[in-house]
N, C-alpha and C positions, 0 to 999 in steps of 0.2 A: 503493499501499500503505500509505504513511504517512497519508494521507487517511481510508482505511479503518479503520486503527487508531484513530485521532483520533475518528471517528465513533462507533465501539463504545464508546469510554471516555467520549463525551459522553452516549450513552444510559445507562451505567452510572451515570454520575453523577446522571443525572435521577431514574433509579429509586431511588437513594440519598436523594436529597431526599425523595421521596414516603413512602419507607420510614421514614425518620426522623420524619416528621410524624405518620405513623401510629402510631409508638411512643410520641410525647408524648401520644396519646389513650389509653393503656393503662395502668390504674392498676397500681402494683406489686404490690397485694394479689392480683391475678390472674395477672399474669405479671413477675416483677420483671425479668429481663434487659432488658425494654423501655426502663427508665430509662437505660441506656448508649447504646442507639441513638437515643433522643431527645437525649442529650448530643452526639452528632456532627453534629447539624443546622446549627450556624452554618458547621462546615467544609465541609459539602456545600453549603450556599447559597453560600458564598464561591467554591468551584470551579466550581460551575455558572455563576455570572455570569463568572468568567474564562473558561469555555469559549464562552460565547456572545460575548464580546470576540474571542476567537482566530478563532471561525468568520465574524465580521464582515470580517476581514481575509483570510480564505480564500475564503469562499462564503457569501454573506449569506442565501441561501434556508435553508441548513442552521441559520444562527445564529437564525432564527425559532424554532426548537425550545427550546433553552435559555433565550433571551431570554422567550420566551413564558411559561416556567415561572416565570422569576425575577419576571414581573409578576404572576401568579397568587399566588405565594408572598412577595409584598413585606411584607404584614403580618407573617409570620413573620419576615424579615429586620429589620423595623423593632423587633421585640421585643427583639433584643440590640445592634443598632445604628441608633439612631433617626437619621433624616435629616431636617431640616425647614429649610433655608436662608433661606426668608423668612418664618419664623414671627415674628421681632421686628417686621417691618413690620406684618404682619396683626394681631397681638396688641395693637398700640398703638392700633387704631381702636376706638372706643366702638362697643358694639352694645346695641341696645334689647333688653329681655328681663325675665327676673325678677330675682330678688334675687341678691346676689352673695355667696359664703362663701369664707372663707380659712381653710385647714385645713392643720394642722401634725402631723405623725407622727413619732415618734423612739422608738427603744430606748434608753433611759437607763442601762441597765446598772446598775440599783439606785444610781446616782449615785455608783458607786465607794466604796460604804461599807465594803467588805471590806478587810482589812489589805493584802492583795496588789494591790489596785488603788488604794489612795490615793498621794496626794503629801503633798508639804511643806505644811502649814496647810491642807489639804482644798481646794487652789487649784481643782482642776478640777472638784469637787463644787460648790463655790460659784457658780464661772463658770457651769456647766450651768443650775443651779437659777436665777440671775440672769438669763440670756439666755432661758430659757423663760418666766419671769414677766413680762418687760418685752417679749416678742416680740407682735407686733401681730395675731397670728392669732386668727380668731374662735373656733375649735375646736381643741384639742390633744388627740392621741391618743398617749398615753405606754404603751410595753411595758416589763417589767421595771421596774416602779415600786417606789418606796421611800419610806416616811413613818414618822416618829416623830412620834406625836400629843403631846399635852399629858399628861404623866405619865409619859412614856417614861423608862427609866432609861438615861442616855446621858451620856458625857462631852463630846460634841460641841457642846454648847449648842443653838443654834436652826439649825445648818447644815441638818439633814435634817427640818426641819418643812415638807416640801415642799407639803403639801395647803394649808397656810396661805399660804405665799409665792406658788406659781403659781395657786392658787384665790382664796381669799376676799379677800386683800390686793390682787389684780389685777383684781377685779371679776368673776370667773368661778365658775360654779357647778361642782361637781364629783361625778363618780360614780366611786367607788372599789370597783373588784372584787377583794377580798382573797382570797389564795389561802394565806396564812400570817400568824399573829401571833406572834412569838416570844416568850420568857420574860420579855424586857425591855419589852415592849409595842409594838415596831415591827412594822409592816405591810408585806407584800410582796403584789405582784400587778400589775394594770394599772389605769389611770385614764383617764377622759376628762374634760377641762374646756371649758367653753363659756361664753361672753358672753351667749348666749341661753338662755332657759328651757329645762331638761331636763323633758319632761313624762312620760316613761315611761322604763325601762331594764330591762335584764336582762343574765344571762350565758348561755352555751352551754359546758358542760364535756364534754370528751371523755372519759367515765368519770368518773375521779376529777379534782376540781377541782385543777389544777395550774397552773403559770406558762405551760403550753401551754393556752390556752383563748381563747375570744372573748368580748366583751362588746359591748352596743349602747345606744345612746340615742336615743330620739326626741326632737327638738329644734324648738322653735318659732321660726321666724324673724320678724322685725319685719313682714313681710309677711303673717304669719299662715299661711304655708306650713309644714308639718311635713315634716320630713326624718328618715330615719333613717341614723345613723353606726355602723359597725361598726369595731371595733378588734381584731385577733386575732394571736395568735403561736403559729406551727404547730410541730410537734415539730422540736427541734434535730437537726442532722447527727450529734450526738454524737461530734464528731471534734474534736481538739485541732489548731489551726493549727501547731504545731511538728511533730507527726506527719505531716501532709500535706506539708509541706516537705521533711521528711527522706526521704520516701516516693519523691518525684521527683528528689531530689539525688544519689542514689547507687544502685547495684545493691544494695548491703547494706541501704541504708534500705527500699528496696522490697522485699527480701525479709523484713525483720524487721517492717515495719510495714503492708505491703500488704493482707495478707489480712484483717487486725483491721480496717483501715480499710473494706474492702469489706464485711465483715459489719456493721457499724455504719451504714455508707451505706445498706444494703439495708433495714435495721429502721427507720431514720429516714424512709426514702422510703414504705414501707410505711403507717406511721402518719400521715405528712403528707397521702397520698393519700385515706386513709379521712376525714380530718379535713376536708379540703375538700370532698369530696363532702357530708359532714354540713351543712356551711356552705351550699353553693350550693343544696340543697333549702330551707334557711330564706330564702335571699335570694329565690328564686322565691315565696315567700308572701307577701313585703311589699308593701304597698300604698303605700308611700311611696318618694320619690325617695332612693335609695341612693348613699351614699359610704362607700368601705372603705379602711381604713388597716391594713396587714399587714406584719409580720416573718414572710415566708413560709419562711425558711431554705431556701430553693429557688431555683434560677436560672430565667431566662426560658425556656429549653428543657427544661421538665418538664411532667409531668402536672398539677401544681399550679397552675402559671401558666396553662396551657393551659385548664383549666377555668374560671377566672376570667375570662381574655381572650376566651373564647367568650361570655361574658354581659355583660361591661363593658368600658368603654373604660379602658385603663391609661395614667395621666397622662403618664409619661415617653414611652411610644411614640407618643402623640398629639401631644405638643407640644415635646420635647426634642430634643437634639442630642448625638450620640455615645452613648457606653456607658451613662452615669448609674450609675456604681458607687456603691453606699452603704455597703459593708464597709470598715472602717478598720482595716486589716491588712497583712501581707504578701503575702496573695494578691491579685493585682490584677484589675481588671476584673469583680470580682463585686458583682452587683445582686440582694439577697436582700430588701430592702425596697422596697415599692411601695404606690402609691394607685391606686384604681380608682373609676369614677364610672359611674352606670347612665345608660342612653339619654336621661333628661330633662336632663342636664346638658351645659353647653358648658365645656370644659377651655380656660382663658384663660392659664394659666402653669404652669408647674412649675419648681422649683429643689432641688439638692441642696446643702447648706451645708458645704462642705468646709472652711469656716473656723472650724466648730465640732467640733474634734477629740476632745470629752473623754470619748467613748464609743467603743466598737469597731463602731459604727454611726453614720453621718452622719445627721442630721436632714433631713428633706423638707418644703417646704411648696407647696401647690397653690392656685389661685384658680379657683373653679368659680362658673358662673351658670347658674340654672335657665332653661331655654328658654322657659318660660311659667309665670307665676305662678298655679299652680292647686293648691287644697287636695285632697291625695288622701283619697279616702274610706277 
């Protein structure tokens, strides 16, 4: 009877895994409850793996069912917990091929310019700008960017003259996608910096041009290959970290904050899923090798991530080890910032910079190599 009950539970677990995977492929604007089914996928995958280990000790033929499903769904497991124990040895080997590009992505949180984000002597702002300016990456994609051009009325001197410091003085071209210029002349938006020539550029607005938009740049490499780099910032979850922590800290907090958080999460998911569908259609039309830098504002077990992972290699899932969290806050193990690469690329390395804590997002850098040096038409 115990084995019969365990077998039924195992079958139910396997069905749960399949149902959660299906939920991750349903956009919230068609059936929003699916977003919560998708969020249960890491738990379902973990329990299914445990069930396989249990049956190995009891009856190995039965173990073939959950373990077989674990093998088939391993890419989904890797989305949340990457496992590449031999990566360092293989990455060290030089491989013949096309040109190499080092790409940095970071949500810089407007360099902490707002009063509630500042610290003494603007130390975090200065250090963040200095680190970016001195970083050896060939291309930088910065979300929530802020710049004070010459003529801006400011009491902060040259601290926030970021285009000059990260761009021109560091030998980089810049494409600044401005969403707002305030009354003092300061600029808000996103930016792409490149040590290689930017030969074309553009933006993708999701209706009105706001901080939540996408930008792209066609970049000519020294090999004369042209690549297209996208940087995008999807709709925020619109939830304060304190409210989330309060909601699961006590029953009173859950009662007070829970319903409001649910509504905001739903609205954010609907917007993000529509936005990512808009972008994927554009990606499919590109004739150049693509590299994507994204503040998804969504976790790896979501429709947003799933649509990108179906078409592109995720840098962390391909070469990383562990969770690869990028959120710098009280909520642990959250990876909402990602880099993706098209099939023309080999991902050699990916790193999250936990030693750069100046924003609520940790920066990431990745090294990519074109599999063949061939100019796209």
